[in-house]
VMD Tcl script that builds the backbone (N, CA, C; Angstrom):
set m [mol new atoms 195]
animate dup $m
set s [atomselect $m all]
$s set {name element resname resid chain x y z} {
  {N N UNK 1 A 37.727 -88.604 -38.409}
  {CA C UNK 1 A 36.425 -88.860 -37.885}
  {C C UNK 1 A 35.222 -87.895 -38.155}
  {N N UNK 2 A 35.787 -86.540 -38.315}
  {CA C UNK 2 A 35.013 -85.452 -38.634}
  {C C UNK 2 A 34.717 -85.698 -40.392}
  {N N UNK 3 A 35.721 -85.995 -41.003}
  {CA C UNK 3 A 35.445 -86.171 -42.443}
  {C C UNK 3 A 34.602 -87.210 -42.593}
  {N N UNK 4 A 34.534 -88.341 -41.989}
  {CA C UNK 4 A 33.503 -89.336 -42.213}
  {C C UNK 4 A 32.033 -88.888 -41.868}
  {N N UNK 5 A 31.934 -88.044 -40.724}
  {CA C UNK 5 A 30.629 -87.555 -40.670}
  {C C UNK 5 A 30.197 -86.548 -41.698}
  {N N UNK 6 A 31.043 -85.781 -42.160}
  {CA C UNK 6 A 30.582 -84.944 -43.255}
  {C C UNK 6 A 30.416 -85.709 -44.450}
  {N N UNK 7 A 31.069 -86.769 -44.704}
  {CA C UNK 7 A 30.710 -87.401 -46.080}
  {C C UNK 7 A 29.397 -88.139 -45.721}
  {N N UNK 8 A 29.107 -88.619 -44.641}
  {CA C UNK 8 A 27.997 -89.380 -44.346}
  {C C UNK 8 A 26.732 -88.469 -44.398}
  {N N UNK 9 A 26.842 -87.141 -43.899}
  {CA C UNK 9 A 25.780 -86.175 -43.862}
  {C C UNK 9 A 25.591 -85.870 -45.269}
  {N N UNK 10 A 26.498 -85.639 -46.163}
  {CA C UNK 10 A 26.250 -85.262 -47.594}
  {C C UNK 10 A 25.569 -86.471 -48.350}
  {N N UNK 11 A 26.262 -87.719 -48.031}
  {CA C UNK 11 A 25.554 -88.874 -48.726}
  {C C UNK 11 A 24.029 -89.070 -48.417}
  {N N UNK 12 A 23.602 -89.030 -47.094}
  {CA C UNK 12 A 22.282 -89.179 -46.508}
  {C C UNK 12 A 21.507 -87.906 -47.105}
  {N N UNK 13 A 21.983 -86.877 -47.145}
  {CA C UNK 13 A 21.232 -85.574 -47.563}
  {C C UNK 13 A 20.716 -85.873 -49.168}
  {N N UNK 14 A 21.904 -86.298 -49.846}
  {CA C UNK 14 A 21.690 -86.461 -51.319}
  {C C UNK 14 A 20.446 -87.656 -51.584}
  {N N UNK 15 A 20.562 -88.824 -50.806}
  {CA C UNK 15 A 19.843 -89.786 -50.874}
  {C C UNK 15 A 18.284 -89.346 -50.641}
  {N N UNK 16 A 18.008 -88.474 -49.611}
  {CA C UNK 16 A 16.684 -88.095 -49.305}
  {C C UNK 16 A 16.215 -87.047 -50.199}
  {N N UNK 17 A 17.178 -86.222 -50.636}
  {CA C UNK 17 A 16.439 -85.368 -51.808}
  {C C UNK 17 A 16.204 -86.015 -52.975}
  {N N UNK 18 A 17.064 -87.137 -53.462}
  {CA C UNK 18 A 16.672 -87.959 -54.825}
  {C C UNK 18 A 15.638 -88.871 -54.598}
  {N N UNK 19 A 15.385 -89.650 -53.377}
  {CA C UNK 19 A 14.755 -90.731 -53.326}
  {C C UNK 19 A 13.359 -90.361 -52.423}
  {N N UNK 20 A 13.490 -89.435 -51.225}
  {CA C UNK 20 A 12.547 -89.298 -50.427}
  {C C UNK 20 A 11.551 -88.201 -50.545}
  {N N UNK 21 A 12.029 -87.223 -51.146}
  {CA C UNK 21 A 11.391 -85.846 -51.254}
  {C C UNK 21 A 10.274 -86.150 -52.547}
  {N N UNK 22 A 9.210 -85.556 -52.337}
  {CA C UNK 22 A 8.113 -85.508 -53.336}
  {C C UNK 22 A 8.159 -84.019 -54.090}
  {N N UNK 23 A 8.727 -83.957 -55.160}
  {CA C UNK 23 A 8.832 -82.763 -55.919}
  {C C UNK 23 A 7.583 -82.224 -56.582}
  {N N UNK 24 A 7.203 -81.094 -56.628}
  {CA C UNK 24 A 5.869 -80.668 -57.387}
  {C C UNK 24 A 6.134 -80.730 -58.746}
  {N N UNK 25 A 4.954 -80.857 -59.532}
  {CA C UNK 25 A 5.013 -80.965 -61.127}
  {C C UNK 25 A 5.206 -79.565 -61.536}
  {N N UNK 26 A 5.401 -79.416 -62.806}
  {CA C UNK 26 A 5.532 -78.132 -63.494}
  {C C UNK 26 A 4.278 -77.389 -63.328}
  {N N UNK 27 A 3.237 -77.907 -63.648}
  {CA C UNK 27 A 1.837 -77.165 -63.377}
  {C C UNK 27 A 1.609 -76.844 -61.990}
  {N N UNK 28 A 2.115 -77.676 -61.138}
  {CA C UNK 28 A 1.757 -77.115 -59.661}
  {C C UNK 28 A 2.577 -76.023 -59.396}
  {N N UNK 29 A 3.857 -75.924 -59.905}
  {CA C UNK 29 A 4.902 -74.809 -59.807}
  {C C UNK 29 A 4.108 -73.555 -60.164}
  {N N UNK 30 A 3.517 -73.744 -61.683}
  {CA C UNK 30 A 3.077 -72.765 -62.233}
  {C C UNK 30 A 1.816 -72.115 -61.727}
  {N N UNK 31 A 1.021 -72.891 -61.003}
  {CA C UNK 31 A -0.171 -72.348 -60.285}
  {C C UNK 31 A 0.164 -71.720 -58.953}
  {N N UNK 32 A 1.148 -72.441 -58.272}
  {CA C UNK 32 A 1.703 -71.758 -57.223}
  {C C UNK 32 A 2.340 -70.299 -57.520}
  {N N UNK 33 A 2.957 -70.213 -58.340}
  {CA C UNK 33 A 3.892 -68.969 -58.898}
  {C C UNK 33 A 2.555 -68.014 -59.017}
  {N N UNK 34 A 1.469 -68.200 -59.780}
  {CA C UNK 34 A 0.411 -67.416 -59.950}
  {C C UNK 34 A -0.301 -66.784 -58.679}
  {N N UNK 35 A -0.495 -67.862 -57.851}
  {CA C UNK 35 A -1.184 -67.567 -56.553}
  {C C UNK 35 A -0.205 -66.476 -55.932}
  {N N UNK 36 A 0.971 -66.799 -55.670}
  {CA C UNK 36 A 2.043 -65.892 -55.036}
  {C C UNK 36 A 1.854 -64.521 -55.766}
  {N N UNK 37 A 1.919 -64.350 -56.993}
  {CA C UNK 37 A 2.015 -63.150 -57.779}
  {C C UNK 37 A 0.675 -62.440 -57.495}
  {N N UNK 38 A -0.487 -63.046 -57.548}
  {CA C UNK 38 A -1.724 -62.182 -57.384}
  {C C UNK 38 A -1.690 -61.992 -55.874}
  {N N UNK 39 A -1.355 -62.727 -55.021}
  {CA C UNK 39 A -1.357 -62.305 -53.494}
  {C C UNK 39 A -0.447 -61.139 -53.220}
  {N N UNK 40 A 0.674 -61.093 -53.889}
  {CA C UNK 40 A 1.713 -60.064 -53.605}
  {C C UNK 40 A 1.173 -58.817 -54.366}
  {N N UNK 41 A 0.342 -58.790 -55.389}
  {CA C UNK 41 A -0.129 -57.636 -56.105}
  {C C UNK 41 A -1.282 -57.008 -55.262}
  {N N UNK 42 A -2.202 -57.875 -54.590}
  {CA C UNK 42 A -3.206 -57.303 -53.723}
  {C C UNK 42 A -2.604 -56.744 -52.537}
  {N N UNK 43 A -1.835 -57.270 -51.890}
  {CA C UNK 43 A -0.784 -56.812 -50.568}
  {C C UNK 43 A -0.131 -55.610 -50.943}
  {N N UNK 44 A 0.324 -55.476 -52.142}
  {CA C UNK 44 A 1.075 -54.062 -52.531}
  {C C UNK 44 A -0.101 -52.984 -52.741}
  {N N UNK 45 A -1.136 -53.579 -53.347}
  {CA C UNK 45 A -2.231 -52.302 -53.565}
  {C C UNK 45 A -2.754 -51.919 -52.158}
  {N N UNK 46 A -2.913 -52.804 -51.208}
  {CA C UNK 46 A -3.575 -52.445 -50.010}
  {C C UNK 46 A -2.461 -51.639 -49.266}
  {N N UNK 47 A -1.121 -51.897 -49.376}
  {CA C UNK 47 A -0.306 -51.081 -48.680}
  {C C UNK 47 A -0.222 -49.735 -49.455}
  {N N UNK 48 A -0.325 -49.528 -50.629}
  {CA C UNK 48 A -0.492 -48.322 -51.321}
  {C C UNK 48 A -1.710 -47.515 -50.843}
  {N N UNK 49 A -2.818 -48.118 -50.732}
  {CA C UNK 49 A -3.996 -47.471 -50.179}
  {C C UNK 49 A -3.767 -46.896 -48.845}
  {N N UNK 50 A -3.222 -47.699 -47.997}
  {CA C UNK 50 A -2.958 -47.275 -46.545}
  {C C UNK 50 A -2.041 -46.049 -46.668}
  {N N UNK 51 A -0.899 -46.150 -47.526}
  {CA C UNK 51 A 0.029 -45.065 -47.565}
  {C C UNK 51 A -0.555 -43.775 -48.019}
  {N N UNK 52 A -1.440 -44.002 -49.061}
  {CA C UNK 52 A -1.919 -42.864 -49.707}
  {C C UNK 52 A -3.247 -42.239 -48.694}
  {N N UNK 53 A -3.774 -42.935 -47.988}
  {CA C UNK 53 A -4.811 -42.476 -46.896}
  {C C UNK 53 A -3.873 -41.686 -45.894}
  {N N UNK 54 A -3.118 -42.316 -45.288}
  {CA C UNK 54 A -2.271 -41.704 -44.095}
  {C C UNK 54 A -1.540 -40.431 -44.641}
  {N N UNK 55 A -1.327 -40.446 -45.765}
  {CA C UNK 55 A -0.526 -39.090 -46.354}
  {C C UNK 55 A -1.548 -38.103 -46.264}
  {N N UNK 56 A -2.689 -38.302 -46.835}
  {CA C UNK 56 A -3.913 -37.366 -46.908}
  {C C UNK 56 A -4.307 -37.024 -45.603}
  {N N UNK 57 A -4.575 -38.036 -44.649}
  {CA C UNK 57 A -4.998 -37.548 -43.428}
  {C C UNK 57 A -3.869 -36.819 -42.634}
  {N N UNK 58 A -2.698 -36.965 -42.813}
  {CA C UNK 58 A -1.368 -36.273 -41.930}
  {C C UNK 58 A -1.383 -34.818 -42.596}
  {N N UNK 59 A -1.622 -34.694 -43.955}
  {CA C UNK 59 A -1.639 -33.550 -44.757}
  {C C UNK 59 A -2.704 -32.631 -44.170}
  {N N UNK 60 A -3.880 -33.253 -43.964}
  {CA C UNK 60 A -5.100 -32.539 -43.367}
  {C C UNK 60 A -4.888 -31.971 -42.027}
  {N N UNK 61 A -4.239 -32.911 -41.273}
  {CA C UNK 61 A -3.872 -32.446 -39.794}
  {C C UNK 61 A -2.982 -31.381 -39.851}
  {N N UNK 62 A -1.860 -31.563 -40.527}
  {CA C UNK 62 A -0.859 -30.370 -40.482}
  {C C UNK 62 A -1.274 -29.120 -41.081}
  {N N UNK 63 A -2.208 -29.359 -41.923}
  {CA C UNK 63 A -2.765 -27.872 -42.544}
  {C C UNK 63 A -3.475 -27.147 -41.592}
  {N N UNK 64 A -4.211 -27.807 -40.588}
  {CA C UNK 64 A -5.026 -27.316 -39.482}
  {C C UNK 64 A -4.268 -26.705 -38.376}
  {N N UNK 65 A -3.136 -27.231 -38.238}
  {CA C UNK 65 A -2.427 -26.685 -37.116}
  {C C UNK 65 A -1.141 -26.098 -37.417}
}
mol reanalyze $m
mol bondsrecalc $m
mol representation Tube
mol addrep $m
């Protein structure tokens, strides 16, 4: 009984992935990769600026006390 359920699940999953899912084109994948890369760089730069700012602020604070 469990074997039948597993076989049925695999068969239906394969059918859905092959026939019902709309996969992106190569150019859509490239565009998405560029967007993700640019967004990651922007976020990394913002985190760097925050880290640098807090480092300097805390350094000034500790020097005064």
